[in-house]
A tleap script that builds the chain and sets N, CA, C and O, in Angstrom:
source leaprc.protein.ff14SB
mol = sequence {
  NMET GLU GLN PHE THR LEU ALA ILE LYS PHE
  THR ALA LYS PRO ASP ASN TYR LYS GLN PHE
  LYS LYS ALA LEU THR ASP LEU PHE GLU THR
  VAL ARG LEU GLN PRO ASN PHE VAL GLU ALA
  THR ILE HIE GLN ASN ILE GLN LYS ALA GLU
  GLU PHE PHE VAL TYR GLU VAL TRP ASN GLU
  ASN ILE GLU HIE PHE MET ASN VAL THR LEU
  LYS GLN PRO TYR ALA LEU GLU TRP GLU LYS
  LEU LEU VAL ASP MET GLY ILE VAL ARG GLU
  PRO ALA VAL TYR GLU SER ILE ALA GLU PHE
  ARG CLYS
}
set mol.1.N position { -15.476 -0.514 6.646 }
set mol.1.CA position { -14.088 -0.906 6.621 }
set mol.1.C position { -13.549 -1.341 8.446 }
set mol.1.O position { -13.933 -0.849 9.507 }
set mol.2.N position { -12.570 -2.405 8.178 }
set mol.2.CA position { -11.970 -3.737 8.861 }
set mol.2.C position { -11.576 -2.918 9.375 }
set mol.2.O position { -11.304 -1.972 8.636 }
set mol.3.N position { -11.220 -2.664 11.229 }
set mol.3.CA position { -10.612 -1.509 11.788 }
set mol.3.C position { -9.708 -2.484 12.925 }
set mol.3.O position { -10.220 -3.600 13.010 }
set mol.4.N position { -8.697 -2.344 13.660 }
set mol.4.CA position { -8.436 -3.094 14.948 }
set mol.4.C position { -7.467 -2.374 15.641 }
set mol.4.O position { -7.050 -1.414 14.993 }
set mol.5.N position { -6.893 -2.538 16.915 }
set mol.5.CA position { -6.201 -1.620 17.339 }
set mol.5.C position { -5.502 -3.606 18.295 }
set mol.5.O position { -5.832 -4.708 18.733 }
set mol.6.N position { -4.000 -2.294 17.916 }
set mol.6.CA position { -3.290 -3.641 18.529 }
set mol.6.C position { -2.733 -2.481 20.341 }
set mol.6.O position { -2.950 -1.325 20.702 }
set mol.7.N position { -2.205 -3.332 20.769 }
set mol.7.CA position { -1.918 -2.566 21.868 }
set mol.7.C position { -0.193 -3.627 23.124 }
set mol.7.O position { -0.382 -4.538 23.929 }
set mol.8.N position { 0.722 -3.199 22.883 }
set mol.8.CA position { 2.120 -3.693 22.559 }
set mol.8.C position { 2.644 -3.210 24.322 }
set mol.8.O position { 2.857 -2.076 24.751 }
set mol.9.N position { 2.716 -4.294 24.914 }
set mol.9.CA position { 3.764 -3.318 26.310 }
set mol.9.C position { 5.206 -3.831 26.028 }
set mol.9.O position { 5.303 -4.881 26.663 }
set mol.10.N position { 5.921 -3.678 25.626 }
set mol.10.CA position { 7.441 -3.545 25.375 }
set mol.10.C position { 8.218 -4.023 27.257 }
set mol.10.O position { 7.820 -3.740 28.387 }
set mol.11.N position { 9.298 -4.743 26.810 }
set mol.11.CA position { 9.800 -4.411 28.303 }
set mol.11.C position { 11.186 -4.791 28.007 }
set mol.11.O position { 11.451 -5.901 27.548 }
set mol.12.N position { 12.520 -3.461 28.381 }
set mol.12.CA position { 13.985 -3.176 27.660 }
set mol.12.C position { 14.656 -4.196 28.913 }
set mol.12.O position { 14.106 -5.140 29.480 }
set mol.13.N position { 15.444 -3.880 29.029 }
set mol.13.CA position { 16.620 -4.002 30.321 }
set mol.13.C position { 16.770 -3.023 30.712 }
set mol.13.O position { 16.868 -2.226 29.779 }
set mol.14.N position { 16.874 -2.471 31.844 }
set mol.14.CA position { 17.799 -1.271 32.477 }
set mol.14.C position { 18.887 -1.050 31.657 }
set mol.14.O position { 19.092 0.160 31.762 }
set mol.15.N position { 19.575 -1.444 31.020 }
set mol.15.CA position { 20.235 -0.940 30.452 }
set mol.15.C position { 20.871 -0.584 28.752 }
set mol.15.O position { 21.979 -0.358 28.267 }
set mol.16.N position { 19.440 -0.693 28.238 }
set mol.16.CA position { 19.200 -0.709 27.124 }
set mol.16.C position { 17.699 -0.025 26.780 }
set mol.16.O position { 17.373 -0.084 25.595 }
set mol.17.N position { 16.951 0.485 27.521 }
set mol.17.CA position { 15.804 1.291 27.649 }
set mol.17.C position { 15.653 2.412 26.457 }
set mol.17.O position { 14.928 2.556 25.473 }
set mol.18.N position { 16.720 3.117 27.071 }
set mol.18.CA position { 17.596 4.664 25.816 }
set mol.18.C position { 17.369 4.260 24.405 }
set mol.18.O position { 16.571 4.934 23.754 }
set mol.19.N position { 18.188 2.863 23.631 }
set mol.19.CA position { 18.338 2.455 22.340 }
set mol.19.C position { 17.133 2.377 22.388 }
set mol.19.O position { 16.310 3.231 22.055 }
set mol.20.N position { 16.919 1.071 22.919 }
set mol.20.CA position { 14.957 0.599 22.730 }
set mol.20.C position { 14.286 1.791 22.583 }
set mol.20.O position { 13.428 1.894 21.707 }
set mol.21.N position { 14.449 2.348 23.029 }
set mol.21.CA position { 13.512 4.047 23.865 }
set mol.21.C position { 13.920 4.315 21.555 }
set mol.21.O position { 13.096 4.033 20.685 }
set mol.22.N position { 15.094 4.784 21.342 }
set mol.22.CA position { 14.771 5.909 20.222 }
set mol.22.C position { 14.695 4.821 19.079 }
set mol.22.O position { 14.418 5.301 17.980 }
set mol.23.N position { 14.898 3.356 19.114 }
set mol.23.CA position { 14.360 1.942 17.804 }
set mol.23.C position { 12.867 2.432 18.067 }
set mol.23.O position { 12.310 2.607 16.983 }
set mol.24.N position { 12.355 2.603 18.733 }
set mol.24.CA position { 10.560 2.165 18.574 }
set mol.24.C position { 10.613 3.478 18.568 }
set mol.24.O position { 9.664 3.665 17.808 }
set mol.25.N position { 11.315 5.448 19.053 }
set mol.25.CA position { 10.136 5.598 17.935 }
set mol.25.C position { 11.016 5.605 16.232 }
set mol.25.O position { 10.477 5.496 15.131 }
set mol.26.N position { 11.979 5.715 16.434 }
set mol.26.CA position { 12.582 5.449 14.535 }
set mol.26.C position { 11.328 4.544 14.157 }
set mol.26.O position { 10.733 4.801 13.110 }
set mol.27.N position { 10.889 3.463 14.992 }
set mol.27.CA position { 10.233 2.682 14.170 }
set mol.27.C position { 8.912 3.151 13.447 }
set mol.27.O position { 8.225 2.776 12.497 }
set mol.28.N position { 8.910 3.869 14.112 }
set mol.28.CA position { 6.819 4.893 13.769 }
set mol.28.C position { 7.186 5.825 13.033 }
set mol.28.O position { 6.228 6.235 12.378 }
set mol.29.N position { 7.978 6.281 12.854 }
set mol.29.CA position { 8.223 6.918 11.544 }
set mol.29.C position { 8.349 6.674 10.562 }
set mol.29.O position { 8.457 7.526 9.681 }
set mol.30.N position { 8.398 4.640 10.231 }
set mol.30.CA position { 8.450 4.213 9.269 }
set mol.30.C position { 7.071 3.546 8.994 }
set mol.30.O position { 6.706 2.986 7.961 }
set mol.31.N position { 6.236 3.774 10.414 }
set mol.31.CA position { 5.386 2.224 10.037 }
set mol.31.C position { 3.892 3.761 10.179 }
set mol.31.O position { 2.722 3.393 10.274 }
set mol.32.N position { 4.175 5.075 10.170 }
set mol.32.CA position { 3.636 5.727 9.743 }
set mol.32.C position { 2.620 6.244 8.529 }
set mol.32.O position { 1.516 6.771 8.392 }
set mol.33.N position { 3.804 5.709 7.691 }
set mol.33.CA position { 3.380 5.974 5.950 }
set mol.33.C position { 2.653 4.677 5.714 }
set mol.33.O position { 1.849 4.815 4.792 }
set mol.34.N position { 2.654 3.694 6.129 }
set mol.34.CA position { 2.300 2.724 6.117 }
set mol.34.C position { 0.981 2.842 5.334 }
set mol.34.O position { 1.111 3.939 4.790 }
set mol.35.N position { -0.103 2.395 4.995 }
set mol.35.CA position { -1.156 2.710 3.558 }
set mol.35.C position { -2.006 2.603 4.804 }
set mol.35.O position { -2.745 3.584 4.887 }
set mol.36.N position { -2.162 1.711 5.844 }
set mol.36.CA position { -3.799 0.966 6.208 }
set mol.36.C position { -3.175 0.982 7.643 }
set mol.36.O position { -3.227 -0.074 8.272 }
set mol.37.N position { -2.279 2.653 8.532 }
set mol.37.CA position { -1.851 2.983 9.184 }
set mol.37.C position { -2.653 3.837 9.785 }
set mol.37.O position { -2.886 4.747 8.989 }
set mol.38.N position { -3.378 4.061 11.131 }
set mol.38.CA position { -3.884 4.944 11.385 }
set mol.38.C position { -3.157 6.280 12.715 }
set mol.38.O position { -2.566 7.352 12.588 }
set mol.39.N position { -3.509 5.652 13.623 }
set mol.39.CA position { -2.674 6.671 14.961 }
set mol.39.C position { -1.803 4.895 15.280 }
set mol.39.O position { -2.037 3.728 14.965 }
set mol.40.N position { -0.793 5.611 16.039 }
set mol.40.CA position { 0.044 5.562 16.898 }
set mol.40.C position { 0.208 5.670 18.607 }
set mol.40.O position { 0.637 6.824 18.579 }
set mol.41.N position { 0.201 5.525 19.255 }
set mol.41.CA position { 0.893 6.270 20.989 }
set mol.41.C position { 1.599 5.941 21.625 }
set mol.41.O position { 1.162 5.189 22.496 }
set mol.42.N position { 2.791 6.174 21.655 }
set mol.42.CA position { 3.995 5.695 22.638 }
set mol.42.C position { 4.281 5.506 23.965 }
set mol.42.O position { 4.959 6.500 24.225 }
set mol.43.N position { 4.184 4.782 25.087 }
set mol.43.CA position { 4.339 5.239 26.347 }
set mol.43.C position { 5.133 4.695 26.806 }
set mol.43.O position { 5.485 3.637 26.284 }
set mol.44.N position { 5.788 5.176 28.011 }
set mol.44.CA position { 6.977 4.420 28.446 }
set mol.44.C position { 6.467 5.106 30.383 }
set mol.44.O position { 6.297 6.194 30.932 }
set mol.45.N position { 6.425 3.907 30.683 }
set mol.45.CA position { 6.072 3.506 32.995 }
set mol.45.C position { 7.250 5.301 33.514 }
set mol.45.O position { 8.435 5.285 33.844 }
set mol.46.N position { 6.477 6.367 33.410 }
set mol.46.CA position { 7.026 6.282 33.854 }
set mol.46.C position { 8.031 5.847 35.279 }
set mol.46.O position { 9.252 5.998 35.233 }
set mol.47.N position { 7.309 5.283 36.550 }
set mol.47.CA position { 7.867 3.903 37.283 }
set mol.47.C position { 9.080 3.319 37.340 }
set mol.47.O position { 10.091 3.438 38.032 }
set mol.48.N position { 8.554 2.350 36.018 }
set mol.48.CA position { 10.337 1.755 35.352 }
set mol.48.C position { 10.029 1.831 34.162 }
set mol.48.O position { 9.443 0.876 33.652 }
set mol.49.N position { 10.284 2.780 33.529 }
set mol.49.CA position { 11.761 3.581 32.520 }
set mol.49.C position { 12.080 2.258 31.399 }
set mol.49.O position { 12.444 2.456 30.240 }
set mol.50.N position { 11.920 1.252 31.844 }
set mol.50.CA position { 12.601 -0.387 30.320 }
set mol.50.C position { 11.719 -0.483 30.155 }
set mol.50.O position { 11.364 -1.507 29.572 }
set mol.51.N position { 10.403 0.835 30.672 }
set mol.51.CA position { 8.514 -0.356 29.502 }
set mol.51.C position { 7.758 0.810 29.815 }
set mol.51.O position { 7.527 1.711 30.621 }
set mol.52.N position { 7.421 0.105 28.363 }
set mol.52.CA position { 7.240 1.349 26.404 }
set mol.52.C position { 5.869 0.108 26.523 }
set mol.52.O position { 5.991 -1.100 26.726 }
set mol.53.N position { 4.813 0.766 26.352 }
set mol.53.CA position { 3.176 0.479 25.706 }
set mol.53.C position { 2.861 1.541 24.637 }
set mol.53.O position { 2.840 2.763 24.779 }
set mol.54.N position { 2.542 0.570 23.180 }
set mol.54.CA position { 2.032 0.809 22.427 }
set mol.54.C position { 0.914 1.137 21.510 }
set mol.54.O position { 0.815 0.669 20.376 }
set mol.55.N position { 0.424 1.622 21.829 }
set mol.55.CA position { -1.548 1.699 20.632 }
set mol.55.C position { -1.579 2.567 19.592 }
set mol.55.O position { -1.431 3.767 19.363 }
set mol.56.N position { -1.825 1.534 19.033 }
set mol.56.CA position { -1.815 1.182 17.455 }
set mol.56.C position { -2.706 0.840 17.053 }
set mol.56.O position { -3.096 -0.270 17.415 }
set mol.57.N position { -3.706 1.818 15.841 }
set mol.57.CA position { -4.839 1.719 14.634 }
set mol.57.C position { -4.122 1.615 13.713 }
set mol.57.O position { -3.108 2.219 13.362 }
set mol.58.N position { -5.159 0.134 12.979 }
set mol.58.CA position { -4.725 -0.331 11.923 }
set mol.58.C position { -6.419 0.065 11.001 }
set mol.58.O position { -7.296 -0.219 11.817 }
set mol.59.N position { -6.907 0.446 10.029 }
set mol.59.CA position { -6.918 -0.171 9.211 }
set mol.59.C position { -7.901 -0.840 8.091 }
set mol.59.O position { -8.635 -0.446 7.185 }
set mol.60.N position { -7.358 -2.498 8.871 }
set mol.60.CA position { -7.182 -3.456 7.300 }
set mol.60.C position { -7.673 -4.533 8.483 }
set mol.60.O position { -8.027 -3.862 9.452 }
set mol.61.N position { -7.825 -5.996 8.758 }
set mol.61.CA position { -8.599 -6.734 9.625 }
set mol.61.C position { -7.336 -7.920 9.797 }
set mol.61.O position { -6.544 -8.339 8.953 }
set mol.62.N position { -7.446 -8.156 10.779 }
set mol.62.CA position { -5.728 -8.853 11.840 }
set mol.62.C position { -5.422 -10.112 10.947 }
set mol.62.O position { -4.761 -10.917 11.602 }
set mol.63.N position { -5.687 -10.559 9.639 }
set mol.63.CA position { -5.315 -11.583 8.877 }
set mol.63.C position { -4.321 -11.090 8.378 }
set mol.63.O position { -3.249 -11.655 8.591 }
set mol.64.N position { -4.354 -9.782 7.487 }
set mol.64.CA position { -3.961 -8.711 6.557 }
set mol.64.C position { -3.098 -8.340 6.648 }
set mol.64.O position { -2.401 -8.329 5.633 }
set mol.65.N position { -2.556 -7.797 7.877 }
set mol.65.CA position { -1.391 -7.774 8.829 }
set mol.65.C position { -0.837 -8.515 9.293 }
set mol.65.O position { 0.252 -8.221 9.786 }
set mol.66.N position { -1.097 -9.203 9.323 }
set mol.66.CA position { -0.394 -10.822 10.286 }
set mol.66.C position { 0.542 -11.351 8.663 }
set mol.66.O position { 1.722 -11.699 8.615 }
set mol.67.N position { -0.558 -11.245 7.341 }
set mol.67.CA position { -0.224 -12.027 6.377 }
set mol.67.C position { 1.242 -10.930 5.111 }
set mol.67.O position { 2.290 -11.048 4.476 }
set mol.68.N position { 0.252 -10.064 5.483 }
set mol.68.CA position { 1.355 -8.936 4.501 }
set mol.68.C position { 2.021 -8.006 5.287 }
set mol.68.O position { 3.250 -8.049 5.244 }
set mol.69.N position { 1.349 -6.949 6.190 }
set mol.69.CA position { 1.563 -6.034 6.802 }
set mol.69.C position { 3.053 -6.287 7.591 }
set mol.69.O position { 3.921 -5.438 7.396 }
set mol.70.N position { 3.273 -7.113 8.227 }
set mol.70.CA position { 4.522 -7.649 9.329 }
set mol.70.C position { 4.847 -8.876 8.659 }
set mol.70.O position { 5.159 -9.989 9.084 }
set mol.71.N position { 4.603 -8.095 6.766 }
set mol.71.CA position { 6.217 -9.688 6.154 }
set mol.71.C position { 7.256 -8.664 5.293 }
set mol.71.O position { 8.107 -9.048 4.490 }
set mol.72.N position { 6.877 -6.832 5.781 }
set mol.72.CA position { 7.654 -6.217 5.118 }
set mol.72.C position { 8.933 -5.523 5.889 }
set mol.72.O position { 9.206 -5.003 6.971 }
set mol.73.N position { 9.403 -5.780 4.911 }
set mol.73.CA position { 10.359 -5.697 5.014 }
set mol.73.C position { 11.552 -4.521 6.501 }
set mol.73.O position { 12.727 -4.721 6.807 }
set mol.74.N position { 11.047 -3.941 6.791 }
set mol.74.CA position { 11.103 -3.268 8.124 }
set mol.74.C position { 10.419 -3.514 9.446 }
set mol.74.O position { 10.564 -2.941 10.526 }
set mol.75.N position { 9.366 -4.856 8.962 }
set mol.75.CA position { 8.648 -5.457 10.181 }
set mol.75.C position { 9.773 -7.102 10.385 }
set mol.75.O position { 9.593 -8.046 11.154 }
set mol.76.N position { 10.575 -6.943 9.645 }
set mol.76.CA position { 11.577 -8.213 9.537 }
set mol.76.C position { 12.607 -8.008 10.191 }
set mol.76.O position { 13.275 -8.819 10.833 }
set mol.77.N position { 12.867 -6.154 9.935 }
set mol.77.CA position { 14.264 -6.048 10.258 }
set mol.77.C position { 13.780 -5.847 12.201 }
set mol.77.O position { 14.409 -6.438 13.078 }
set mol.78.N position { 12.378 -4.751 12.544 }
set mol.78.CA position { 12.304 -4.915 13.996 }
set mol.78.C position { 12.343 -6.052 14.293 }
set mol.78.O position { 12.977 -5.871 15.333 }
set mol.79.N position { 12.160 -7.398 14.256 }
set mol.79.CA position { 11.867 -8.336 15.304 }
set mol.79.C position { 13.155 -9.589 15.688 }
set mol.79.O position { 13.362 -10.456 16.537 }
set mol.80.N position { 14.000 -8.854 14.099 }
set mol.80.CA position { 15.431 -9.100 14.561 }
set mol.80.C position { 16.551 -8.310 15.903 }
set mol.80.O position { 17.354 -8.822 16.683 }
set mol.81.N position { 16.054 -6.667 15.642 }
set mol.81.CA position { 16.235 -5.985 16.435 }
set mol.81.C position { 15.748 -6.356 18.143 }
set mol.81.O position { 16.444 -6.141 19.135 }
set mol.82.N position { 14.497 -6.904 18.122 }
set mol.82.CA position { 13.631 -7.449 19.110 }
set mol.82.C position { 14.846 -8.515 19.635 }
set mol.82.O position { 15.668 -8.118 20.461 }
set mol.83.N position { 14.878 -9.343 19.310 }
set mol.83.CA position { 15.895 -10.341 19.783 }
set mol.83.C position { 16.695 -10.408 20.217 }
set mol.83.O position { 17.078 -10.958 21.250 }
set mol.84.N position { 17.728 -9.026 18.436 }
set mol.84.CA position { 18.532 -8.926 19.472 }
set mol.84.C position { 18.840 -8.762 20.165 }
set mol.84.O position { 19.881 -9.336 20.481 }
set mol.85.N position { 18.172 -7.736 21.143 }
set mol.85.CA position { 17.926 -6.978 22.091 }
set mol.85.C position { 17.098 -7.605 23.286 }
set mol.85.O position { 16.576 -7.246 24.341 }
set mol.86.N position { 17.198 -8.257 22.850 }
set mol.86.CA position { 16.410 -9.618 24.404 }
set mol.86.C position { 15.184 -8.593 24.647 }
set mol.86.O position { 14.922 -8.259 25.802 }
set mol.87.N position { 14.460 -8.112 23.598 }
set mol.87.CA position { 13.106 -6.953 24.540 }
set mol.87.C position { 11.979 -8.553 24.815 }
set mol.87.O position { 12.153 -9.705 24.419 }
set mol.88.N position { 10.522 -7.757 25.896 }
set mol.88.CA position { 9.659 -8.688 25.996 }
set mol.88.C position { 8.729 -8.054 25.683 }
set mol.88.O position { 8.410 -6.906 25.990 }
set mol.89.N position { 8.318 -8.690 25.138 }
set mol.89.CA position { 6.875 -8.130 23.651 }
set mol.89.C position { 5.803 -8.700 24.604 }
set mol.89.O position { 6.370 -9.570 25.265 }
set mol.90.N position { 4.608 -8.609 24.944 }
set mol.90.CA position { 3.463 -8.845 25.027 }
set mol.90.C position { 1.774 -7.863 24.697 }
set mol.90.O position { 0.927 -7.155 25.243 }
set mol.91.N position { 2.190 -8.551 23.305 }
set mol.91.CA position { 0.370 -7.963 22.416 }
set mol.91.C position { -0.419 -8.421 21.958 }
set mol.91.O position { -0.342 -9.390 21.202 }
set mol.92.N position { -2.166 -7.397 22.556 }
set mol.92.CA position { -3.281 -8.237 21.734 }
set mol.92.C position { -3.783 -7.179 21.122 }
set mol.92.O position { -3.433 -6.003 21.024 }
set mol.93.N position { -4.512 -7.698 20.799 }
set mol.93.CA position { -5.170 -7.561 19.419 }
set mol.93.C position { -7.013 -6.237 20.410 }
set mol.93.O position { -7.473 -6.472 21.527 }
set mol.94.N position { -7.269 -5.642 19.916 }
set mol.94.CA position { -9.014 -5.330 20.271 }
set mol.94.C position { -9.373 -4.968 19.213 }
set mol.94.O position { -8.630 -4.503 18.348 }
set mol.95.N position { -10.888 -5.168 19.098 }
set mol.95.CA position { -11.699 -4.554 18.432 }
set mol.95.C position { -12.129 -3.399 19.032 }
set mol.95.O position { -11.840 -3.418 20.229 }
set mol.96.N position { -13.013 -1.854 18.508 }
set mol.96.CA position { -13.729 -1.512 19.656 }
set mol.96.C position { -15.250 -1.323 19.270 }
set mol.96.O position { -15.690 -1.260 18.122 }
set mol.97.N position { -16.178 -1.223 20.789 }
set mol.97.CA position { -17.004 -1.256 20.906 }
set mol.97.C position { -17.460 0.238 21.455 }
set mol.97.O position { -18.560 0.786 21.528 }
set mol.98.N position { -16.674 0.478 21.661 }
set mol.98.CA position { -17.719 2.364 21.952 }
set mol.98.C position { -16.657 3.210 22.512 }
set mol.98.O position { -15.979 2.792 23.450 }
set mol.99.N position { -16.423 4.635 21.886 }
set mol.99.CA position { -15.947 5.767 21.369 }
set mol.99.C position { -16.018 6.617 22.677 }
set mol.99.O position { -16.928 6.377 23.470 }
set mol.100.N position { -15.271 7.420 22.897 }
set mol.100.CA position { -15.525 8.181 23.669 }
set mol.100.C position { -14.089 10.032 23.461 }
set mol.100.O position { -12.968 10.356 23.069 }
set mol.101.N position { -15.413 10.588 24.117 }
set mol.101.CA position { -14.918 12.523 23.621 }
set mol.101.C position { -15.273 13.585 24.135 }
set mol.101.O position { -16.126 13.740 25.009 }
set mol.102.N position { -14.729 14.246 23.694 }
set mol.102.CA position { -14.994 15.474 24.587 }
set mol.102.C position { -15.053 15.911 24.252 }
set mol.102.O position { -15.276 17.026 24.724 }
savepdb mol mol.pdb
quit
């Protein structure tokens, strides 16, 4: 099974970061229901409240994710929201090379 990790840094504006935070957490109520979704964690920068970091794990290959998962209606609505709110997004895709657990 192919798996990848998506890490995205979002930067909202000082006047809309609370609205963005709610939209982001609401988004994952839908994302978590997707068949290939494994887990996600949303982080907020404690020194810069308008900065968020999202860590997602998916059981699919990146091509399927880009061509199918990101074409779903909820994902297209999310893209529009990012533009409408002027959110800066910096995505990166990673594959696991080692795991460590306590």
